[in-house]
Structure formats: C-alpha cells, structure tokens
C-alpha positions as CSV (number, residue, x, y, z in Angstrom):
1,M,-53.4,96.8,123.4
2,P,-49.9,95.5,124.0
3,E,-47.2,97.8,122.6
4,A,-47.2,97.7,118.8
5,L,-44.1,96.4,117.1
6,G,-45.1,97.6,113.6
7,K,-45.7,101.0,112.2
8,F,-49.1,102.6,111.5
9,I,-49.1,105.0,108.6
10,V,-52.2,106.9,107.5
11,F,-52.8,108.7,104.2
12,E,-55.4,111.5,104.1
13,G,-56.8,114.2,101.8
14,I,-59.9,115.3,99.9
15,D,-61.5,113.0,97.3
16,G,-59.1,112.7,94.4
17,A,-56.0,113.6,96.5
18,G,-54.3,110.4,95.5
19,T,-54.3,108.6,98.8
20,T,-55.2,105.2,97.4
21,T,-52.6,105.5,94.7
22,Q,-49.8,106.5,97.2
23,V,-50.8,103.6,99.5
24,E,-50.4,101.2,96.6
25,V,-47.1,102.7,95.4
26,L,-45.6,102.7,98.9
27,A,-46.7,99.2,99.6
28,R,-45.0,97.9,96.4
29,A,-41.8,99.7,97.4
30,L,-41.8,98.3,100.9
31,L,-42.5,94.8,99.7
32,A,-39.6,95.0,97.3
33,E,-37.5,95.8,100.4
34,R,-38.8,92.7,102.1
35,R,-40.8,94.6,104.7
36,L,-44.0,93.2,106.1
37,V,-46.8,95.4,104.7
38,H,-50.5,95.4,105.1
39,T,-52.8,97.8,103.2
40,T,-56.2,98.7,104.4
41,R,-58.8,101.5,104.2
42,E,-61.7,103.2,105.8
43,P,-64.6,102.6,105.7
44,S,-63.3,99.1,106.4
45,A,-64.3,95.8,104.7
46,G,-66.1,94.8,107.9
47,P,-69.9,94.8,108.5
48,I,-70.2,98.4,109.6
49,G,-67.8,99.6,107.0
50,S,-69.8,97.8,104.3
51,L,-72.9,99.6,105.5
52,L,-71.1,102.9,105.3
53,R,-70.0,102.2,101.8
54,L,-73.6,101.7,100.8
55,G,-74.4,105.0,102.3
56,L,-71.5,106.8,100.5
57,S,-72.6,105.3,97.2
58,G,-76.3,106.3,97.8
59,R,-77.5,102.7,97.8
60,T,-78.9,103.3,101.3
61,T,-79.7,106.4,103.3
62,F,-79.4,107.5,106.9
63,S,-81.2,110.2,109.0
64,S,-81.1,113.5,107.2
65,A,-81.9,115.5,110.4
66,R,-78.7,114.4,112.2
67,H,-76.8,113.1,109.3
68,A,-73.3,114.3,110.3
69,Q,-73.8,112.9,113.8
70,V,-75.1,109.5,112.5
71,M,-72.1,109.2,110.1
72,A,-69.6,110.2,112.8
73,L,-71.0,107.5,115.1
74,L,-71.0,104.8,112.4
75,F,-67.4,105.7,111.3
76,A,-66.3,105.6,115.0
77,A,-67.9,102.1,115.5
78,D,-66.3,100.9,112.2
79,R,-62.9,102.2,113.3
80,L,-62.9,100.3,116.6
81,D,-64.0,97.1,114.8
82,H,-61.3,97.7,112.1
83,L,-58.6,98.2,114.8
84,A,-59.5,95.1,116.7
85,C,-60.0,92.7,113.8
86,E,-57.4,93.9,111.3
87,I,-55.0,96.8,112.2
88,E,-53.9,95.8,115.7
89,P,-53.1,92.1,114.9
90,H,-50.9,93.2,112.0
91,L,-49.1,95.8,114.2
92,R,-48.4,93.1,116.8
93,E,-46.7,91.0,114.2
94,G,-44.4,93.9,113.3
95,T,-46.1,94.8,110.0
96,V,-46.1,98.3,108.5
97,V,-49.9,99.0,108.2
98,L,-50.8,101.6,105.5
99,C,-54.3,102.9,105.9
100,D,-56.2,104.9,103.3
101,R,-58.0,107.3,105.6
102,Y,-58.6,107.2,109.4
103,D,-60.2,109.4,112.0
104,L,-58.9,112.6,110.5
105,S,-61.3,111.9,107.7
106,S,-64.2,111.6,110.1
107,I,-63.2,114.8,111.9
108,A,-62.8,116.7,108.6
109,Y,-65.8,115.4,106.7
110,Q,-68.4,115.3,109.4
111,S,-67.3,118.7,110.8
112,A,-67.5,120.2,107.3
113,T,-71.1,119.0,107.0
114,A,-72.3,119.6,110.6
115,G,-73.2,123.3,110.6
116,D,-71.7,126.7,111.6
117,D,-69.1,125.6,114.1
118,P,-66.9,122.9,112.6
119,L,-64.2,123.0,115.2
120,A,-66.7,122.5,118.0
121,F,-68.1,119.5,116.2
122,A,-64.5,118.3,115.5
123,R,-63.9,118.1,119.3
124,W,-67.0,115.9,119.7
125,V,-65.9,113.6,116.9
126,R,-62.4,113.4,118.3
127,E,-63.9,112.4,121.7
128,L,-65.8,109.6,119.9
129,N,-62.5,108.3,118.7
130,R,-60.6,108.7,122.0
131,D,-59.8,104.9,122.1
132,A,-58.5,104.7,118.6
133,V,-54.8,103.9,118.3
134,R,-52.9,106.9,117.1
135,P,-50.9,106.7,113.9
136,D,-47.1,106.8,113.9
137,L,-47.5,109.3,111.1
138,T,-50.4,110.8,109.1
139,L,-49.6,112.1,105.6
140,V,-52.0,114.7,104.2
141,L,-51.9,115.0,100.5
142,D,-52.8,118.7,99.9
143,V,-54.4,119.0,96.4
144,A,-56.2,121.9,94.9
145,P,-59.9,121.2,94.7
146,E,-60.0,121.8,91.0
147,V,-57.2,119.3,90.5
148,A,-58.9,116.7,92.6
149,D,-62.2,117.3,90.7
150,K,-60.4,116.6,87.4
151,R,-58.9,113.4,88.8
152,R,-62.3,112.2,90.1
153,R,-63.8,112.8,86.6
154,Q,-61.0,110.8,85.0
155,R,-61.8,107.8,87.3
156,R,-65.3,107.7,85.7
157,S,-66.7,106.1,88.8
158,A,-70.1,106.9,90.4
159,V,-70.3,110.1,92.3
160,E,-70.2,109.5,96.1
161,L,-71.9,111.3,98.9
162,Y,-69.3,113.9,99.7
163,E,-68.1,114.7,96.2
164,D,-69.8,118.1,96.1
165,A,-67.4,120.8,94.7
166,A,-68.2,123.4,97.4
167,L,-67.8,120.8,100.2
168,Q,-64.5,119.7,98.8
169,V,-63.2,123.3,99.0
170,R,-64.2,123.5,102.6
171,L,-62.5,120.1,103.3
172,A,-59.3,121.3,101.6
173,E,-59.1,124.2,104.0
174,L,-59.7,122.0,107.0
175,Y,-57.0,119.5,105.9
176,R,-54.5,122.3,105.8
177,R,-55.0,122.8,109.5
178,P,-54.5,119.3,110.9
179,G,-53.1,120.6,114.2
180,E,-56.6,121.9,115.0
181,L,-58.3,118.7,114.1
182,V,-55.9,116.1,115.6
183,P,-53.7,118.1,118.1
184,G,-50.7,116.1,119.2
185,D,-50.6,113.7,116.3
186,P,-47.6,113.6,114.1
187,V,-48.9,115.0,110.8
188,V,-47.1,116.1,107.6
189,V,-48.8,118.0,104.8
190,L,-47.4,117.2,101.4
191,D,-48.0,118.9,98.0
192,G,-50.2,116.3,96.2
193,N,-50.6,118.3,93.0
194,R,-47.4,116.9,91.6
195,G,-47.1,113.7,89.6
196,V,-47.3,110.3,91.2
197,D,-43.6,109.6,91.3
198,E,-42.8,113.0,92.7
199,V,-45.3,112.6,95.5
200,A,-44.1,109.1,96.2
201,A,-40.5,110.4,96.5
202,A,-41.6,113.0,99.0
203,V,-43.6,110.4,101.0
204,R,-40.5,108.1,101.2
205,A,-38.3,111.0,102.4
206,V,-40.7,111.9,105.2
207,L,-41.2,108.3,106.2
208,A,-37.6,107.2,106.2
209,P,-36.9,108.2,109.9
210,V,-40.3,106.8,111.0
211,L,-39.7,103.4,109.4
212,A,-36.1,103.3,110.5
213,G,-37.2,103.8,114.1
C-alpha cells in the first residue's frame, strides 16, 4: 500500500469497555474540528464480517473441535478484506480512521479460548495478521470485568458468543499486557471505569500528538 496520509486509530477492550461509545464521541469531536473522519468496526460490514457476526450472535455455528483456530482464520480474512475495501482507501485520502476493534481483539479473544498456552497461540494469530496495516495508535480501555458486565446488562441486547463472565476476566488480564500480544505497536492503556466524558478527555490528551503529527 502507498504511504498512508491519514491516521489509523484503534479502540480495544473487553465487551462493555466502551469502545463503541468512545469511537462515536471522538468522531463527533473531530468532525466539529472539520477533520476528515471515518468510523468502522470489526467484524466488518463485508461478507466475511457478516458471517462472523452471525456466529457471534449464535445464528450460525462453526467447528467446535477447532473453534478458536476457525475464528482466528475468519477474522484474519475479514481484516484483509476490510483493509482493502474500506480502511486503506480512506487513509489514502488523508482521513482519520477510527476502528472499533482490530487484530488485538483477535489475538486476545482467540488466545483466551484456545487452551493452556495463550501466548503461543497469540504468536500464531499474530502471524496470520502479518500483512495487516499497523495502527498509528491503539487505545485499550481497561475496565473491571464486573463494571463491563453491568454495562452489558444495561444494553439489554442479546448475549454474544464471548460474553461469558470467566472468559471476560481472562480477557481483561490479557488486555493489560498488550506488549506481549502486539509487540512493537504503539498502545496506550486507559482507565475505562470512569464516566464517558472523563474517558473521552483522556483519549483526546493521548491522541493530540498523534493527530498533530
């Protein structure tokens, strides 16, 4: 891909961390400043992403014997399609692309469900995503699992595949060690237990030098 002119910012965290909310808040703020902004998410709205969303909602099922591997492969395929069809074109136009989840989610979620050696599995998932464009910054919203669980219940939406309480605890621990999951990537972990406005202010403070550059 030609050198990107825009900025690629990713939000990560366990289910209920507030990633979707913070993407929306930041997008509105940047639009008010007349910045070019595009918001997106993973799984994407593309064909593979749509299949993944059916799997996450329980409306279709994949192999139970190699479930973590199957999901990792599908997410990696969706990511490359997402990059080519949506993210990279916007970056070439100088747009700030805000993505709700990216390959750190794949590495964390599939590693947490793969078995006894999550870091070994993480290396394999990272290799699957070796051709994925690296974010200019990844923001991990660190939220206590019980706080995230309360938020999910307040949403009153259908329970998805990975919204198991014990799994969310394991995921929270993995997300606090991003250097082991995506070594070399610029990642900042922020306290996501605070109110929306407080988290948004912290996000803007961290992003200021990245967007200025």
